[in-house]
Structure formats: C-alpha cells, structure tokens
Backbone as a printed PyTorch tensor [residue, N CA C, xyz], in Angstrom:
tensor([[[  1.0120,  -1.2540,   0.5770],
         [  0.0740,   0.0400,  -0.3650],
         [  0.9520,   1.4360,   0.0880]],

        [[  0.6790,   1.8450,  -0.6640],
         [  1.3980,   3.0700,  -0.9520],
         [  1.0020,   4.4830,  -0.0330]],

        [[  1.4350,   5.5620,   0.1900],
         [  0.6930,   6.4110,   1.2670],
         [ -0.3930,   7.3480,   0.4290]],

        [[ -0.4010,   7.0140,  -0.6970],
         [ -1.7830,   7.8630,  -1.1100],
         [ -3.0680,   6.5250,  -1.6960]],

        [[ -2.7860,   5.5840,  -1.0920],
         [ -3.4690,   4.6160,  -0.9920],
         [ -4.2180,   4.5140,   0.6920]],

        [[ -3.3260,   4.8840,   1.7470],
         [ -3.9300,   5.6310,   2.9370],
         [ -5.3390,   6.4340,   2.9940]],

        [[ -6.1350,   5.8680,   3.6660],
         [ -7.1320,   6.8900,   3.9320],
         [ -6.8750,   7.9570,   5.0540]],

        [[ -7.5030,   8.4650,   4.3350],
         [ -7.2280,  10.6140,   5.0060],
         [ -8.2380,  11.1170,   5.3190]],

        [[ -8.2490,  12.2720,   6.0840],
         [ -9.6110,  12.8940,   6.3810],
         [-10.7860,  13.0260,   5.6350]],

        [[-10.3100,  13.5320,   4.4150],
         [-11.7810,  13.3640,   3.6730],
         [-11.9620,  11.8680,   3.1500]],

        [[-11.0330,  10.7620,   3.3210],
         [-11.9250,   9.3530,   3.1880],
         [-12.7140,   9.5990,   3.9550]],

        [[-12.2360,   9.8940,   5.4270],
         [-12.8780,   9.3010,   7.0560],
         [-14.6790,  10.2940,   6.7510]],

        [[-14.3200,  11.6230,   6.4610],
         [-15.5340,  12.8180,   6.5410],
         [-16.4670,  12.3770,   4.9280]],

        [[-15.8740,  11.5980,   4.2320],
         [-16.8740,  11.1220,   2.6290],
         [-17.4000,   9.9320,   3.2910]],

        [[-16.6530,   8.9220,   4.0050],
         [-17.5730,   7.8570,   4.3620],
         [-18.1990,   7.8100,   5.8160]],

        [[-18.3160,   9.1700,   6.3940],
         [-19.2100,   9.3670,   7.6920],
         [-20.8330,  10.1670,   7.1280]],

        [[-20.3850,  11.0180,   6.2590],
         [-21.3720,  11.3520,   5.1470],
         [-21.8520,  10.3090,   4.6110]],

        [[-21.5910,   9.5740,   4.2370],
         [-22.3560,   8.6030,   3.2630],
         [-23.3040,   7.8320,   4.5580]],

        [[-22.0910,   7.7870,   6.1250],
         [-23.0120,   6.5360,   6.7070],
         [-24.2640,   7.0540,   6.9340]],

        [[-24.2200,   8.9550,   7.7870],
         [-25.3160,   9.3490,   7.7560],
         [-26.4530,   9.9460,   7.0530]],

        [[-25.6700,   9.6190,   5.4170],
         [-27.4980,  10.1600,   4.4580],
         [-26.8120,   8.7290,   3.1860]],

        [[-26.9660,   7.7150,   3.1810],
         [-26.6480,   6.5470,   2.6960],
         [-27.4620,   6.6240,   1.0710]],

        [[-28.5430,   7.4520,   1.3680],
         [-29.3400,   7.6990,  -0.1070],
         [-28.6170,   8.8520,  -0.8650]],

        [[-27.4180,   9.4530,  -0.4500],
         [-26.7410,  10.6070,  -1.3920],
         [-25.7900,   9.9360,  -1.9740]],

        [[-25.2780,  10.5440,  -2.8850],
         [-23.5200,  10.2030,  -3.5760],
         [-23.4140,  11.2980,  -2.7870]],

        [[-22.4460,  11.1370,  -2.1690],
         [-21.0560,  11.6840,  -1.3520],
         [-19.4410,  11.7030,  -2.0580]],

        [[-19.4150,  11.3310,  -3.0600],
         [-18.8010,  11.1850,  -4.2230],
         [-18.1150,  12.7450,  -3.9990]],

        [[-18.1730,  13.6890,  -4.6750],
         [-17.8460,  14.9340,  -4.7660],
         [-16.7520,  15.6740,  -3.7250]],

        [[-17.4480,  14.5720,  -2.0680],
         [-16.3950,  15.3600,  -1.1840],
         [-14.9550,  14.4420,  -1.4190]],

        [[-14.7630,  13.5310,  -1.9400],
         [-13.6390,  12.6880,  -2.5390],
         [-12.7510,  13.9490,  -3.4430]],

        [[-12.9260,  14.6300,  -3.8420],
         [-12.5540,  15.5390,  -5.0930],
         [-12.2890,  16.5380,  -4.4540]],

        [[-13.5600,  17.8950,  -4.1210],
         [-13.5180,  19.0040,  -3.6240],
         [-13.4170,  19.0070,  -2.1380]],

        [[-13.4960,  18.3170,  -1.2790],
         [-12.9280,  18.0160,   0.0990],
         [-11.3290,  17.7400,  -0.0900]],

        [[-10.6450,  17.4760,  -0.7440],
         [ -9.3330,  17.9750,  -0.8410],
         [ -8.7050,  18.5190,  -1.1170]],

        [[ -9.5420,  19.1150,  -2.6640],
         [ -9.2690,  20.7560,  -3.0460],
         [ -9.2100,  21.7840,  -1.6930]],

        [[-10.3070,  22.2240,  -1.4770],
         [-10.7070,  22.4000,  -0.0620],
         [ -9.6940,  22.2890,   0.8120]],

        [[ -8.8560,  21.3050,   1.2830],
         [ -7.9770,  20.8910,   1.8610],
         [ -6.4680,  21.7430,   1.6620]],

        [[ -6.3450,  21.5900,   0.8120],
         [ -5.5470,  21.5750,   0.0470],
         [ -5.2200,  23.0220,   0.2830]],

        [[ -6.2280,  23.9370,  -0.5430],
         [ -6.4650,  25.8380,  -0.1140],
         [ -5.7720,  25.8610,   0.9270]],

        [[ -6.4570,  25.4280,   1.8100],
         [ -6.4620,  25.6660,   3.7570],
         [ -5.1680,  25.6750,   3.9650]],

        [[ -4.6640,  24.4100,   3.3680],
         [ -2.4230,  24.2900,   4.0480],
         [ -1.7160,  25.2320,   3.6410]],

        [[ -2.1190,  25.1280,   2.4880],
         [ -1.4160,  26.6090,   1.5060],
         [ -1.4550,  27.8030,   1.8510]],

        [[ -2.8030,  27.8190,   1.7370],
         [ -3.2050,  29.3940,   2.1000],
         [ -2.9330,  29.3560,   3.8170]],

        [[ -3.3090,  28.7250,   4.9640],
         [ -2.4330,  28.6640,   6.2020],
         [ -0.6970,  29.1410,   6.1500]],

        [[  0.2460,  28.2360,   5.5010],
         [  1.6970,  28.3130,   5.3570],
         [  1.6160,  29.7340,   4.9460]],

        [[  1.3860,  30.3340,   3.4440],
         [  1.5040,  31.6290,   3.0890],
         [  1.0300,  32.5150,   4.4600]],

        [[  0.0560,  32.3930,   5.1280],
         [ -0.2280,  33.7110,   5.9660],
         [  0.9390,  33.5410,   6.9230]],

        [[  1.2500,  32.0390,   7.5590],
         [  2.4350,  32.1720,   8.3860],
         [  3.8000,  33.4140,   7.8120]],

        [[  4.0690,  33.1700,   6.9120],
         [  5.1110,  33.7710,   6.2820],
         [  5.1030,  35.1040,   6.1710]],

        [[  3.3350,  35.0570,   5.7190],
         [  3.2090,  36.9630,   5.5450],
         [  3.4840,  37.6250,   6.6540]],

        [[  3.4590,  36.8680,   7.5360],
         [  3.4700,  37.7300,   9.1350],
         [  4.8800,  38.4440,   9.1240]],

        [[  5.8420,  37.7020,   8.6260],
         [  6.9450,  38.2990,   8.9170],
         [  6.9070,  40.0490,   8.2750]],

        [[  6.5150,  40.2920,   7.2400],
         [  6.0560,  41.0550,   6.8320],
         [  5.0120,  41.9900,   7.2080]],

        [[  4.5860,  41.7440,   8.1590],
         [  3.1840,  42.4840,   8.1980],
         [  2.0660,  42.8890,   7.6130]],

        [[  1.7620,  41.9550,   6.7220],
         [  0.9470,  41.8340,   6.0450],
         [ -0.4930,  40.3890,   5.6900]],

        [[ -1.2570,  40.3560,   5.4200],
         [ -1.7730,  39.3170,   4.8540],
         [ -2.1690,  38.9370,   3.5420]],

        [[ -3.2330,  38.1200,   3.7020],
         [ -2.8950,  37.0980,   1.8980],
         [ -3.7090,  37.9560,   1.0760]],

        [[ -4.4220,  39.0150,   0.7690],
         [ -5.3750,  39.4800,   0.5290],
         [ -4.2060,  41.1010,  -0.0330]],

        [[ -3.6190,  41.1580,   1.0960],
         [ -2.5910,  42.7440,   0.7750],
         [ -1.8060,  41.9420,  -0.4280]],

        [[ -0.8270,  40.8270,   0.3910],
         [  0.3180,  40.2720,  -0.7530],
         [ -0.3630,  39.9860,  -1.9590]],

        [[ -1.6520,  39.6700,  -2.5650],
         [ -2.4510,  39.3710,  -3.8030],
         [ -2.5370,  40.9540,  -4.1030]],

        [[ -2.7760,  41.7870,  -3.9990],
         [ -3.0120,  43.2020,  -4.5780],
         [ -1.2490,  43.1530,  -5.0550]],

        [[ -0.1920,  43.5270,  -3.7280],
         [  1.2520,  43.3020,  -4.5320],
         [  1.5950,  42.7710,  -5.4060]],

        [[  0.9360,  41.2320,  -5.7550],
         [  1.3180,  40.3900,  -6.7930],
         [  0.4790,  40.6080,  -8.0530]],

        [[ -0.2750,  41.2370,  -7.6610],
         [ -1.0530,  41.7730,  -9.1060],
         [ -0.4860,  42.8530,  -9.9400]],

        [[  0.4810,  43.9060,  -8.7970],
         [  0.8740,  45.0040,  -9.5150],
         [  2.3220,  44.1120,  -9.6360]],

        [[  3.2470,  43.9700,  -9.2150],
         [  3.8610,  43.1120,  -9.5790],
         [  4.7000,  42.5790, -10.4140]],

        [[  3.2630,  41.5000, -11.1980],
         [  3.6000,  40.9920, -12.1180],
         [  3.1760,  41.6240, -13.9410]],

        [[  2.1750,  42.4810, -13.5500],
         [  2.3540,  43.8260, -15.0090],
         [  3.8340,  45.1200, -14.7070]],

        [[  4.1090,  45.1880, -13.7260],
         [  5.2410,  46.2400, -13.7950],
         [  5.0370,  47.6930, -14.2380]],

        [[  3.8620,  48.0450, -13.5340],
         [  3.1120,  49.2480, -14.2620],
         [  1.8530,  49.6280, -13.8650]],

        [[  1.5790,  50.7790, -13.1300],
         [  0.2620,  50.8410, -12.5700],
         [ -0.7110,  50.3580, -13.3070]],

        [[ -1.3520,  50.1440, -12.4170],
         [ -2.9330,  49.3870, -12.5110],
         [ -4.0110,  50.0840, -12.2340]],

        [[ -5.1840,  50.3550, -12.7940],
         [ -6.2510,  51.1590, -12.5390],
         [ -6.9410,  49.9060, -11.0940]],

        [[ -7.3260,  50.7260, -10.1180],
         [ -8.0130,  49.6000,  -9.5550],
         [ -9.1410,  48.5130,  -9.4850]],

        [[ -9.4730,  48.9440, -10.7170],
         [-10.9720,  48.0170, -11.1160],
         [ -9.8570,  47.0400, -11.7780]],

        [[ -9.2190,  47.0640, -12.4980],
         [ -8.0040,  46.1490, -13.0940],
         [ -7.8730,  45.0600, -11.9390]],

        [[ -6.9230,  45.3800, -10.8240],
         [ -6.4660,  44.7250,  -9.6240],
         [ -8.1750,  44.2230,  -9.3750]],

        [[ -9.0210,  44.8470,  -8.9950],
         [-10.3690,  43.7400,  -8.3750],
         [-10.4050,  42.6970,  -9.8210]],

        [[-10.1750,  42.3140, -10.8100],
         [-10.6720,  41.4950, -11.6960],
         [ -9.3210,  40.3560, -11.3250]],

        [[ -8.1920,  40.6130, -11.2650],
         [ -7.0750,  39.3520, -10.8290],
         [ -7.1350,  38.8380, -10.0890]],

        [[ -7.3090,  39.8270,  -9.0080],
         [ -7.6600,  39.3750,  -7.5950],
         [ -8.7360,  38.6480,  -6.9380]],

        [[ -9.6450,  38.8150,  -7.6320],
         [-11.0120,  38.5560,  -7.1690],
         [-11.6660,  38.9900,  -6.0130]],

        [[-10.9320,  40.0940,  -5.5370],
         [-11.2120,  40.7820,  -4.2000],
         [-12.4630,  41.7740,  -4.9540]],

        [[-13.2440,  42.3200,  -4.0040],
         [-14.5390,  43.3780,  -3.9060],
         [-13.6160,  44.6990,  -4.4960]],

        [[-14.2030,  45.6670,  -5.0950],
         [-13.7090,  46.9110,  -5.2570],
         [-13.5700,  47.6420,  -3.6310]],

        [[-14.6170,  47.3710,  -2.9870],
         [-14.1590,  48.2870,  -1.6500],
         [-13.1000,  47.4710,  -1.1080]],

        [[-12.6550,  46.3220,  -1.1240],
         [-11.8560,  45.7820,  -0.6370],
         [-10.3130,  46.5030,  -0.9620]],

        [[-10.4430,  46.5340,  -2.4380],
         [ -8.8080,  46.7140,  -2.7110],
         [ -8.7900,  48.3940,  -2.6310]],

        [[ -9.8850,  49.0710,  -2.3760],
         [-10.1900,  50.7390,  -1.7390],
         [ -8.8040,  50.5500,  -0.4210]],

        [[ -9.7160,  49.6190,   0.7450],
         [ -9.4360,  49.1810,   2.0170],
         [ -8.0160,  48.5820,   1.9290]],

        [[ -7.3930,  47.7870,   1.2710],
         [ -6.4100,  47.4100,   1.2350],
         [ -5.1800,  48.2960,   0.8240]],

        [[ -5.5980,  48.9490,  -0.6090],
         [ -4.4220,  49.9450,  -1.0140],
         [ -4.4340,  51.5110,  -0.3440]],

        [[ -5.2910,  51.4230,   0.0660],
         [ -4.9160,  52.3920,   1.3720],
         [ -4.0440,  52.1120,   2.4890]],

        [[ -4.2980,  50.9810,   3.1610],
         [ -3.4310,  50.5990,   4.1210],
         [ -1.5070,  50.4190,   3.9880]],

        [[ -1.7760,  49.5310,   2.1770],
         [ -0.7720,  49.4740,   1.6400],
         [  0.3830,  50.5420,   1.6930]],

        [[ -0.7010,  51.9500,   0.8970],
         [ -0.1880,  52.9130,   0.5710],
         [  1.0480,  53.8030,   1.9840]],

        [[ -0.3490,  53.4890,   3.0500],
         [ -0.1820,  54.2560,   4.2970],
         [  1.4680,  53.6500,   4.7730]],

        [[  1.4030,  52.2680,   4.4650],
         [  3.1260,  51.7610,   4.7570],
         [  4.1120,  51.7650,   3.6470]],

        [[  3.8100,  52.2120,   2.9800],
         [  4.9180,  52.7150,   1.8990],
         [  5.4380,  51.5920,   0.4740]],

        [[  4.0670,  50.6000,   0.6800],
         [  4.2740,  49.2460,  -0.1200],
         [  3.4210,  49.6600,  -1.4280]],

        [[  2.8730,  50.3710,  -1.7220],
         [  2.4060,  51.0740,  -2.6360],
         [  1.7870,  52.4110,  -2.6000]],

        [[  1.7930,  53.0700,  -3.8440],
         [  1.4640,  54.1300,  -4.4780],
         [  0.2500,  54.9250,  -4.9550]],

        [[ -0.8490,  55.1310,  -4.6740],
         [ -2.0950,  55.8270,  -5.1600],
         [ -2.0250,  57.1190,  -5.6290]],

        [[ -2.5710,  57.1370,  -7.0480],
         [ -2.7040,  58.4350,  -7.9710],
         [ -3.3050,  58.2940,  -8.7330]],

        [[ -3.9210,  59.6330,  -8.9870],
         [ -4.9340,  60.1530, -10.1120],
         [ -4.3490,  59.7800, -10.9150]],

        [[ -4.8760,  59.2190, -11.9000],
         [ -4.6500,  59.3090, -14.1450],
         [ -4.6160,  61.0330, -14.6600]],

        [[ -3.8260,  60.8820, -14.7620],
         [ -3.5180,  62.4550, -14.8240],
         [ -4.4230,  62.3120, -16.4290]],

        [[ -4.8600,  60.9580, -17.7240],
         [ -5.8550,  60.9760, -18.1590],
         [ -7.0280,  61.6200, -17.6840]],

        [[ -7.2850,  60.7400, -17.0480],
         [ -8.7190,  60.8160, -15.9090],
         [ -9.1420,  61.2040, -14.2950]],

        [[ -8.7210,  62.1780, -14.0910],
         [ -8.5420,  61.8700, -12.5940],
         [-10.1690,  61.1220, -11.5120]],

        [[-10.5230,  60.5750, -12.3550],
         [-11.6490,  59.8310, -11.5090],
         [-10.8910,  58.5250, -11.2540]],

        [[-10.2530,  58.4940, -12.0570],
         [ -9.3090,  56.8410, -11.8110],
         [ -8.4070,  56.5980, -11.2760]],

        [[ -8.2010,  55.7200, -10.1750],
         [ -6.9630,  55.7580,  -9.0200],
         [ -6.2610,  54.9540,  -9.7690]],

        [[ -5.0330,  55.1100,  -9.5600],
         [ -3.6510,  54.2300, -10.3860],
         [ -3.3340,  53.8310,  -9.3880]],

        [[ -2.8450,  52.2640,  -8.7470],
         [ -1.8080,  51.7800,  -8.1300],
         [ -0.4350,  51.1770,  -8.6440]],

        [[  0.1320,  51.6140,  -8.1820],
         [  1.6900,  51.2280,  -8.7470],
         [  2.3560,  50.9520,  -7.1940]],

        [[  3.0640,  49.7590,  -7.2830],
         [  4.0400,  48.8460,  -6.4480],
         [  4.8300,  50.0050,  -6.3750]],

        [[  5.5590,  50.0290,  -4.7730],
         [  7.1080,  50.6820,  -4.3360],
         [  8.0860,  49.7740,  -4.6180]],

        [[  9.2890,  50.2240,  -4.3730],
         [ 10.5970,  49.6610,  -4.3980],
         [ 10.2480,  48.3000,  -3.0720]],

        [[  9.9000,  48.9950,  -1.8770],
         [  9.2560,  48.3950,  -0.8050],
         [  8.3500,  47.3380,  -0.3500]],

        [[  7.6550,  47.1670,  -1.1980],
         [  6.5740,  46.3830,  -1.7670],
         [  6.7430,  45.1700,  -2.2890]],

        [[  7.9710,  45.5190,  -3.6550],
         [  8.2500,  44.4930,  -4.6460],
         [  9.8320,  43.8560,  -3.8100]],

        [[ 10.1310,  44.1300,  -2.5950],
         [ 11.1950,  43.3620,  -1.6890],
         [  9.9560,  42.5300,  -0.9260]],

        [[  8.5780,  42.5580,  -0.7370],
         [  8.1620,  41.7130,  -0.0130],
         [  7.6400,  40.3450,  -0.8310]],

        [[  6.9310,  41.1700,  -2.3660],
         [  6.7220,  39.9440,  -3.7490],
         [  8.1150,  39.0770,  -3.5090]],

        [[  9.6610,  39.7730,  -3.7890],
         [ 10.5180,  39.2420,  -4.0550],
         [ 11.0030,  38.6480,  -3.2860]],

        [[ 10.6460,  38.7250,  -2.2060],
         [ 11.0090,  37.3540,  -0.6570],
         [ 10.2400,  36.5930,  -0.6240]],

        [[  8.8350,  36.6460,  -1.0010],
         [  7.7130,  35.7560,  -0.5480],
         [  7.6920,  34.5510,  -1.6790]],

        [[  7.5530,  34.8010,  -3.0520],
         [  7.4000,  34.7400,  -3.9820],
         [  8.3480,  33.2430,  -4.1750]],

        [[  9.2250,  32.9620,  -4.2420],
         [ 10.2170,  31.8870,  -4.1360],
         [ 10.0890,  31.0000,  -2.7710]],

        [[  9.4850,  31.7410,  -1.8310],
         [  9.0050,  30.4760,  -0.8680],
         [  7.9460,  29.8690,  -1.0010]],

        [[  7.1120,  31.0530,  -1.4850],
         [  5.5880,  30.0780,  -2.2250],
         [  5.7000,  28.9380,  -3.1090]],

        [[  6.1850,  29.6170,  -4.4630],
         [  6.8860,  28.3970,  -4.8780],
         [  7.4370,  26.9500,  -4.9260]],

        [[  8.3270,  27.0280,  -4.0610],
         [  9.1550,  26.2670,  -2.9310],
         [  7.8510,  24.9720,  -2.4270]],

        [[  7.3630,  25.9340,  -1.7790],
         [  5.6060,  25.4860,  -0.7730],
         [  5.1300,  24.4280,  -1.9710]],

        [[  4.9340,  25.2240,  -2.8110],
         [  4.2690,  24.6850,  -3.8390],
         [  4.6840,  23.3700,  -4.6880]],

        [[  5.6040,  23.7850,  -5.0500],
         [  6.6950,  22.4090,  -5.9640],
         [  6.9710,  21.5170,  -4.6260]],

        [[  6.9430,  21.5970,  -3.1880],
         [  6.9960,  19.9300,  -2.7110],
         [  5.6310,  19.7600,  -2.8680]],

        [[  4.1720,  20.3990,  -2.2630],
         [  3.1670,  19.9620,  -2.6240],
         [  2.8960,  19.2110,  -3.8970]],

        [[  3.2910,  19.3060,  -4.8120],
         [  3.3900,  18.6020,  -6.1760],
         [  4.5490,  17.5190,  -6.4140]],

        [[  5.8780,  17.4560,  -5.6690],
         [  6.4940,  16.7920,  -5.9080],
         [  6.0000,  15.6010,  -6.3730]],

        [[  5.0310,  14.8540,  -6.0280],
         [  4.7750,  13.0940,  -6.2830],
         [  4.3890,  13.0930,  -7.7520]],

        [[  4.3460,  14.2690,  -8.1350],
         [  3.1360,  14.2250,  -9.7190],
         [  4.3650,  14.2570, -10.3920]],

        [[  4.4180,  12.8390, -11.3240],
         [  4.9010,  13.5810, -12.7270],
         [  4.5170,  14.9830, -13.6300]],

        [[  6.0730,  15.1380, -14.5660],
         [  4.7700,  16.3890, -15.8990],
         [  3.5690,  16.2900, -16.1930]],

        [[  3.3820,  14.6820, -16.5230],
         [  2.3730,  14.8590, -17.3290],
         [  1.4130,  14.4170, -16.1460]],

        [[  1.7610,  14.2160, -15.1560],
         [  0.2350,  14.6100, -14.1370],
         [ -0.1770,  15.4730, -13.3410]],

        [[  0.6970,  16.4570, -13.3350],
         [  0.5510,  17.9220, -13.3800],
         [ -0.5440,  18.5530, -14.4680]],

        [[  0.0500,  18.5950, -15.5550],
         [ -0.7050,  18.6890, -16.4380],
         [ -2.3410,  18.3210, -17.0870]],

        [[ -2.1490,  17.2980, -16.5710],
         [ -3.2900,  15.9930, -16.1790],
         [ -4.4050,  17.0810, -15.3620]],

        [[ -3.3740,  17.0620, -14.2930],
         [ -4.3960,  17.9490, -12.6860],
         [ -5.0040,  19.2220, -13.2750]],

        [[ -4.2030,  19.9540, -13.4200],
         [ -4.2100,  21.5510, -14.2310],
         [ -4.9840,  21.6760, -15.1160]],

        [[ -5.6650,  20.3620, -16.2280],
         [ -6.9550,  20.6430, -16.8340],
         [ -7.9390,  19.8030, -16.6630]],

        [[ -7.7730,  18.9970, -15.7090],
         [ -9.0850,  18.4040, -14.9820],
         [ -9.5450,  20.0140, -13.6340]],

        [[ -8.8650,  20.7240, -13.1930],
         [ -8.9050,  21.4180, -12.2920],
         [-10.0050,  22.7120, -13.1740]],

        [[ -8.8290,  23.0060, -14.2710],
         [ -9.7650,  23.6980, -14.6310],
         [-11.0350,  23.6890, -15.4080]],

        [[-11.4480,  22.2420, -16.0970],
         [-12.8020,  22.2500, -16.2340],
         [-13.3880,  22.3430, -14.4750]],

        [[-13.2650,  21.8570, -13.6090],
         [-14.3080,  22.0090, -12.1940],
         [-13.7970,  23.0450, -12.3580]],

        [[-13.1610,  24.5710, -12.6240],
         [-13.3420,  25.6450, -12.4670],
         [-14.6060,  26.4380, -13.2650]],

        [[-14.6800,  25.7060, -14.5840],
         [-15.0090,  26.3000, -15.3800],
         [-16.4530,  25.7690, -14.9040]],

        [[-17.0640,  24.7480, -15.1200],
         [-18.3900,  24.2580, -14.0190],
         [-18.8360,  24.7910, -13.1180]],

        [[-17.9870,  25.5130, -12.3630],
         [-18.7540,  26.0640, -11.0900],
         [-18.9230,  28.0330, -11.2330]],

        [[-18.3960,  28.2780, -12.3690],
         [-18.3310,  29.7280, -13.1180],
         [-16.5590,  30.1590, -12.4930]],

        [[-15.8390,  29.4380, -13.0690],
         [-14.5770,  30.6050, -12.0640],
         [-13.9020,  30.7890, -12.7920]]])
C-alpha cells in the first residue's frame, strides 16, 4: 500500500457522510474536500510566511497583481485579477499606501481613475515571498510527474469552469 492508498481525513469525512446520508452520492467530497484541504493548508502556510512582513494574503494578492505587470494598474484592474471586491481593494490599497508598499495616484488622463503602483519596498516583499511560496507549491506537487501535473491542471480548469470560476 502506498501513502496515496492510505485513508486520509477526507476519506473519513466522506465515509461519515455516506453513513449519515446513505441515500446521497457523497463522491464529490472526495475531490472537492481535498481541493479545500489543499487550499486551506497552502493558505495557512502563506499566512504564516506573510506575518513576518506584517501583511495578509489579500494584501499580498494586491502587491502580486502589481508586481506581475510592472506598471500602474487601475483599481478596477486589480479587482478583476485578485477576485477581491472594489471596496476591499480601496481599503487594502489605503493600508498598503500608508505603509509605503504601494502608491495611489489619480490618472493624468482621467482624474476619476485611481492608479495603483507598487513601491520598491512592496516589490521587496513580493521578491522575498514568491520564491518561498513557489517552493512550498513545488513540495506539494513533488510526487506528481510532469504529465500528471498537466492532467491535474486541465481537470481542475474544467471543474473551475463548471462552477463559474
């Protein structure tokens, strides 16, 4: 028996639901329960790493959105790439601005538009955390072959599309 054949927490939860509700097909729990578990563990690790910088995951997501494009973005663009609400982006960008991690300024072309730009200090946070996060992700996927990774990504894309992601 390999470790992947060893029952895990999700197996136990799925079995308990099956016993409590034998008339229902609880098979989706085997997939989505594991996705949720992986997301929770991964997010928890990221949260612990970000504590050293005094920021949370949503703040890191905003800094990451700005670091990826290396140019100022409209607040609405950050909304679409982070899946955070407009109100959250406003609150987060205000906080990050006060701490010198990003700059908020009005667009020269349209004064109603707020542009967000990462500062050198904000980039240092991303530069410090991105390699650590990728290493954590690599460790999580280390038992999968390249073909298995591609297959898993394609399957998860289908699931994401099915739920409207």
